[in-house]
C-alpha positions in Angstrom: -32.6 65.5 -15.2 -29.8 67.2 -13.8 -28.7 66.9 -10.3 -26.2 68.4 -7.4 -25.1 66.4 -5.1 -23.3 68.0 -1.9 -20.8 65.7 -0.4 -19.5 66.0 3.2 -17.0 62.6 3.6 -15.5 63.0 7.3 -13.0 61.0 9.9 -15.2 59.2 11.7 -15.8 59.6 15.5 -14.0 57.4 16.9 -10.7 57.7 15.2 -8.1 60.8 15.8 -8.2 63.1 13.2 -3.6 64.5 13.2 -4.8 66.9 11.0 -8.4 68.5 13.5 -6.0 68.3 15.8 -3.3 70.3 14.3 -5.3 73.0 13.5 -7.1 73.5 17.0 -4.2 74.0 18.0 -2.6 76.0 16.0 -6.2 78.3 16.4 -5.0 78.1 20.3 -2.7 79.4 19.4 -3.3 82.5 17.8 -5.7 83.5 21.0 -9.1 81.6 19.4 -9.2 79.5 22.6 -13.0 79.4 22.4 -13.0 76.9 19.7 -13.0 73.1 21.4 -12.6 70.7 18.8 -11.4 70.8 14.7 -11.8 68.1 12.4 -11.1 67.8 8.7 -13.2 66.1 5.9 -13.7 67.6 2.7 -16.4 68.4 0.8 -17.4 67.0 -3.0 -20.1 68.6 -5.5 -20.5 66.2 -7.8 -23.1 66.9 -11.2 -25.2 64.0 -12.1 -27.1 63.1 -15.3 -30.4 61.1 -14.2 -33.5 59.8 -14.3 -35.0 60.8 -11.0 -33.0 61.9 -7.9 -33.6 58.4 -6.8 -31.4 56.9 -9.5 -29.0 60.6 -8.5 -29.1 59.6 -4.8 -28.0 55.5 -6.0 -24.8 56.8 -8.2 -24.2 58.9 -5.3 -23.9 56.8 -3.0 -22.3 53.9 -5.1 -19.5 56.9 -5.8 -18.7 57.7 -2.5 -18.8 54.0 -0.9 -16.3 53.0 -4.2 -14.6 55.8 -4.2 -14.5 59.1 -2.3 -15.3 57.4 0.9 -13.0 54.7 3.0 -16.0 53.3 5.1 -13.4 51.6 7.6 -12.2 55.8 8.7 -13.8 57.7 7.2 -18.2 58.7 6.9 -19.9 60.6 4.1 -23.3 62.4 4.3 -24.7 64.2 0.9 -27.8 66.1 -0.2 -29.4 66.2 -3.6 -30.7 68.9 -5.6 -32.3 70.1 -8.6 -29.7 71.4 -10.9 
C-alpha cells in the first residue's frame, strides 16, 4: 500500500529560536504587532510503500529519529494518510 507521511519538525520550546525571533521582529516592523511569537520549523512529506499503516508509521518514526530531526534540539510529530 502507498502512504503519505506529513512530518512537522520544530525547535524544542525550551530553546531559543533565532529565526523565529527575527521573523517576529520583522513582522512588528511591518506593523503586524498582533503577532506575539513565531517559531520556525520544517515540514517534510514522505511517500512510503509499506504493507500496513503501522509499518508506514514505524518507517516514518525511524526516519525522523535517525535523520530528519535532531532530538537534542527538535521535536517532531507526523500524520500518515493513504495515498
